[in-house]
C-alpha positions as CSV (number, residue, x, y, z in Angstrom):
1,M,215.1,42.0,37.8
2,A,214.5,39.3,40.4
3,F,215.9,36.7,38.0
4,S,219.2,38.6,37.5
5,V,219.7,39.0,41.3
6,S,219.0,35.3,41.8
7,A,221.4,34.4,39.0
8,L,224.0,36.6,40.5
9,V,223.6,34.9,43.9
10,L,223.7,31.5,42.3
11,F,226.8,32.2,40.3
12,G,228.4,33.8,43.3
13,I,227.8,30.6,45.4
14,I,229.2,28.5,42.6
15,V,232.3,30.6,42.4
16,V,232.8,30.4,46.2
17,I,232.4,26.6,46.1
18,F,235.0,26.3,43.3
19,I,237.4,28.5,45.1
20,R,237.1,26.6,48.3
21,N,237.5,23.3,46.5
22,K,240.6,24.8,44.8
23,Q,239.1,24.1,41.4
24,L,239.0,27.8,40.6
25,K,241.8,30.1,41.4
26,T,241.1,33.6,42.8
27,S,242.7,35.1,39.7
28,H,240.4,33.2,37.4
29,A,237.4,34.4,39.4
30,I,238.6,38.0,39.1
31,V,239.1,37.6,35.3
32,A,235.6,36.0,35.0
33,A,234.1,38.9,36.9
34,L,235.8,41.5,34.8
35,F,234.7,39.7,31.6
36,G,231.1,39.9,32.9
37,F,231.4,43.6,33.5
38,M,232.8,44.1,30.0
39,V,230.0,42.0,28.4
40,S,227.4,44.0,30.3
41,Q,228.7,47.2,28.7
42,S,228.7,45.7,25.2
43,T,226.0,45.4,22.6
44,A,225.7,41.7,23.4
45,A,224.1,42.5,26.8
46,G,220.6,43.0,25.3
47,P,220.4,39.6,23.5
48,I,222.0,37.8,26.5
49,Q,219.4,39.3,28.8
50,Q,216.5,38.4,26.5
51,F,217.8,34.8,26.3
52,L,218.1,34.6,30.1
53,N,214.6,36.0,30.5
54,Q,213.2,33.5,28.0
55,L,215.1,30.7,29.7
56,A,213.7,31.7,33.1
57,N,210.1,31.9,31.7
58,T,210.5,28.4,30.1
59,I,211.8,26.9,33.4
60,S,209.1,28.5,35.5
61,S,206.4,27.3,33.1
62,L,207.8,23.7,33.2
63,A,208.0,23.8,37.0
64,G,204.6,25.3,37.5
């Protein structure tokens, strides 16, 4: 759970930076957020979560 919260904060910061640099329009950010909510409700959510967990474990084992 800590990884998903950290990823949420990281992606939120990236979106804010893009919006401030005018590289990402507000409408595009809204569409991306809605797409994320749709994906979380689909059957693809499980494999995506497993992949992210494995990726986080790999990165932490390389860093530590």
